N, CA and C of each residue as an Amber inpcrd file, in Angstrom:
protein
   210
  31.2840000 -26.7780000  16.9660000  30.6320000 -27.9990000  17.8510000
  29.6980000 -28.8830000  17.1720000  29.3110000 -29.6970000  17.2470000
  28.1940000 -30.5500000  16.8190000  27.5320000 -30.6920000  17.6460000
  26.4610000 -30.6420000  17.3960000  25.2090000 -30.2390000  18.7170000
  25.2270000 -31.8970000  19.7610000  25.2910000 -33.0200000  19.0970000
  25.9960000 -33.8100000  19.5570000  27.4930000 -34.4970000  20.2930000
  28.0330000 -33.6170000  20.1320000  29.4820000 -33.2630000  21.0510000
  29.2160000 -32.6660000  22.4170000  28.3040000 -31.3830000  22.3990000
  28.1150000 -30.6370000  23.1430000  28.1670000 -31.0830000  24.9950000
  29.0830000 -31.0510000  25.7090000  29.3160000 -31.2080000  26.9370000
  29.3030000 -30.4200000  28.2580000  29.2960000 -29.1400000  27.2960000
  29.3280000 -28.0640000  28.3880000  27.7900000 -28.1710000  28.7740000
  27.4030000 -27.3710000  30.5460000  25.6700000 -27.2250000  30.4040000
  26.0810000 -25.7430000  31.0090000  25.5310000 -24.6160000  30.1720000
  24.9790000 -22.9820000  31.1620000  24.4110000 -23.0410000  31.9360000
  24.8890000 -22.7190000  33.2170000  24.3720000 -22.2960000  34.6470000
  23.6030000 -21.3780000  34.4220000  23.5080000 -20.2580000  33.7180000
  23.0520000 -19.1340000  33.9490000  22.1730000 -18.3380000  32.3960000
  20.8660000 -18.7130000  31.6540000  19.7970000 -18.8750000  31.2280000
  20.0000000 -17.4730000  30.3150000  20.3170000 -17.5350000  28.7730000
  20.3990000 -16.5780000  28.4260000  22.4090000 -16.0820000  27.9350000
  23.1870000 -17.1460000  28.8230000  24.7500000 -16.9590000  28.6770000
  25.1720000 -17.1740000  27.2880000  24.3510000 -18.1310000  26.5890000
  24.6450000 -18.3490000  25.8570000  25.0130000 -17.4540000  24.2930000
  23.7840000 -16.7290000  24.1070000  23.5000000 -15.9970000  23.9060000
  25.3580000 -14.9190000  23.7440000  25.4060000 -14.4310000  25.0200000
  26.4500000 -13.3520000  25.0630000  27.6930000 -14.1240000  25.0640000
  28.1220000 -15.3560000  25.3520000  28.7210000 -15.9260000  25.1340000
  29.3740000 -16.0340000  23.4530000  28.1840000 -15.4930000  22.7770000
  28.0190000 -16.8630000  21.4860000  28.9620000 -14.6150000  20.6220000
  28.0450000 -13.7040000  21.1760000  28.6460000 -12.5340000  20.7250000
  29.8530000 -11.9500000  20.7240000  30.3400000 -12.4130000  22.4850000
  31.3050000 -12.3550000  22.8670000  33.1470000 -12.7770000  21.2730000
  32.2000000 -13.9310000  21.3280000  32.7430000 -15.0900000  20.1120000
  33.5010000 -14.2350000  19.0130000  32.6340000 -13.2120000  18.6220000
  32.6390000 -12.9780000  17.5060000  33.3300000 -11.5510000  17.6700000
  32.8210000 -11.0030000  19.2060000  33.9630000  -9.4590000  19.6390000
  35.8440000 -10.1630000  19.1230000  36.4680000 -10.8200000  19.8020000
  37.1360000 -11.4940000  19.8580000  37.4960000 -11.4040000  19.0890000
  37.0180000 -12.5930000  17.9070000  37.0520000 -12.4450000  16.1590000
  37.9940000 -11.9500000  15.7640000  36.4350000 -10.8340000  15.5940000
  36.9160000  -9.2780000  14.9470000  38.0640000  -8.5250000  15.7870000
  38.1210000  -8.4390000  17.0540000  39.7000000  -8.1080000  17.9250000
  40.7900000  -8.3150000  16.9350000  40.8530000  -9.5970000  16.5390000
  42.1090000 -10.5200000  16.5860000  42.4500000 -10.6130000  14.4670000
  40.9390000  -9.7180000  13.9540000  41.0640000  -9.9450000  12.7610000
  41.5630000 -11.0840000  12.0430000  40.2490000 -12.3010000  13.1150000
  40.1760000 -13.4020000  12.3700000  38.7160000 -13.5750000  11.5350000
  38.6760000 -13.8900000  10.3470000  37.6100000 -13.6350000   9.3500000
  36.5430000 -14.7490000  10.1030000  34.9230000 -14.2320000  10.5140000
  34.4860000 -15.2050000  10.6100000  33.7390000 -16.3990000   9.9300000
  32.8540000 -16.9890000  10.1100000  31.9490000 -18.0900000   9.1050000
  30.9980000 -16.9950000   8.6830000  30.1740000 -16.8170000   7.1400000
  29.0660000 -16.3220000   7.0990000  28.4230000 -17.1730000   7.5670000
  28.5390000 -18.8810000   7.3240000  27.4460000 -19.3940000   7.4740000
  26.8660000 -20.3500000   8.7070000  28.3810000 -19.1620000  10.0760000
  27.8240000 -20.0430000  11.4330000  28.8760000 -21.1150000  11.6560000
  29.0380000 -21.8100000  10.8350000  29.3130000 -23.2650000  10.9210000
  31.3990000 -22.7230000  11.1930000  31.7540000 -22.9680000  12.8310000
  32.8210000 -22.8240000  12.7680000  33.9970000 -23.5850000  12.1350000
  33.7640000 -25.1120000  12.1010000  34.5280000 -26.6060000  12.0920000
  35.1630000 -26.7530000  10.8120000  35.2260000 -25.4670000   9.4540000
  36.1560000 -24.8680000   8.7410000  37.3590000 -24.2790000   8.8720000
  37.1420000 -23.7750000  10.3870000  38.2760000 -22.2840000  10.9790000
  40.1140000 -23.5310000  11.1000000  40.7920000 -22.5900000  10.8180000
  41.9310000 -23.7650000  11.6240000  42.0340000 -23.6660000  12.9810000
  42.6940000 -24.8060000  13.7930000  42.7580000 -25.0360000  15.1960000
  43.5080000 -23.4210000  15.2760000  44.7040000 -23.2890000  14.9020000
  44.8270000 -21.8780000  15.6620000  44.0590000 -20.6200000  15.5320000
  43.2160000 -20.9380000  14.3430000  42.2900000 -18.8570000  14.6400000
  41.6280000 -19.5400000  16.2200000  41.0040000 -20.2900000  15.7460000
  40.0310000 -20.7620000  16.7340000  40.3690000 -21.5580000  18.5300000
  41.4330000 -21.3410000  18.0680000  42.2780000 -21.2600000  19.7950000
  42.6610000 -19.9460000  20.2210000  43.2590000 -19.1800000  19.3370000
  43.7980000 -18.0910000  19.8050000  41.9080000 -17.7040000  20.5500000
  40.9440000 -17.4970000  19.3850000  39.6750000 -16.8620000  19.8590000
  39.4660000 -17.4080000  21.4890000  38.9540000 -18.7320000  21.7180000
  38.8750000 -19.3760000  23.1890000  40.0110000 -19.0030000  24.2030000
  41.5040000 -18.6170000  23.4620000  42.2290000 -18.2170000  24.8410000
  41.9980000 -16.8260000  25.5440000  41.7440000 -16.1020000  24.1030000
  41.3250000 -14.4140000  24.1750000  39.9510000 -14.4940000  25.6300000
  38.9920000 -15.3150000  24.8610000  37.9260000 -14.9230000  25.4490000
  38.3810000 -15.6020000  27.2250000  39.0060000 -16.1990000  27.2350000
  39.3160000 -16.9030000  28.2450000  40.1890000 -15.8730000  29.6630000
  40.7120000 -15.3080000  28.2860000  42.1250000 -14.2770000  29.0870000
  40.9050000 -12.9470000  29.9290000  39.5720000 -12.7130000  28.8450000
  38.2330000 -12.0080000  29.4550000  36.9430000 -12.3820000  30.6280000
  37.1290000 -13.5770000  30.4350000  36.1730000 -14.0980000  31.6360000
  37.2790000 -14.4290000  32.2920000  38.1620000 -14.5710000  32.9100000
  39.2650000 -14.4660000  33.9170000  39.6620000 -13.3320000  34.5880000
  40.0170000 -12.3000000  33.3940000  40.0680000 -10.7640000  34.0420000
  38.3590000 -10.1480000  34.5990000  37.5700000 -10.2370000  34.1860000
  36.1640000  -9.4190000  34.2700000  35.7860000 -10.3200000  36.0540000
  36.4320000 -12.0530000  36.4240000  35.9290000 -12.3650000  37.4190000
  36.9430000 -12.3200000  38.4640000  38.4240000 -11.4690000  38.1090000
  39.3300000 -10.9630000  39.1560000  38.5970000  -9.8400000  39.3300000
  38.2290000  -9.1860000  38.3930000  37.8230000  -7.5850000  39.0010000
  36.4960000  -7.5900000  39.8420000  35.8550000  -8.5890000  39.4200000
  34.3650000  -8.5910000  40.3520000  34.7790000  -9.2820000  42.0010000
  35.8160000 -10.1260000  42.2670000  36.4230000 -10.5700000  43.6030000
  37.1500000  -9.2590000  43.9210000  36.9840000  -8.3260000  43.3980000
  38.2930000  -7.1100000  43.7220000  37.2350000  -6.3320000  44.0860000
  36.1690000  -6.3340000  44.0160000  35.0650000  -5.8060000  44.4120000
  35.1400000  -4.5440000  43.5820000  35.2290000  -4.5520000  42.4860000
  35.1340000  -3.4060000  41.6380000  33.7400000  -3.6200000  40.8440000
């Protein structure tokens, strides 16, 4: 996403780096080739959507575990 279009504000400093790392980790798990230059704008919507969906599933599962007291 272009810098001028960024609308989400992270509440925890340092979370940006962790989320970025998670993005690359999920892409690797799905077998999606990540861009070497770091620009995700040339990737297909299907691939970026799959990455985002899996990230959301992982974050929801983590929150559920924390709420359950694990």
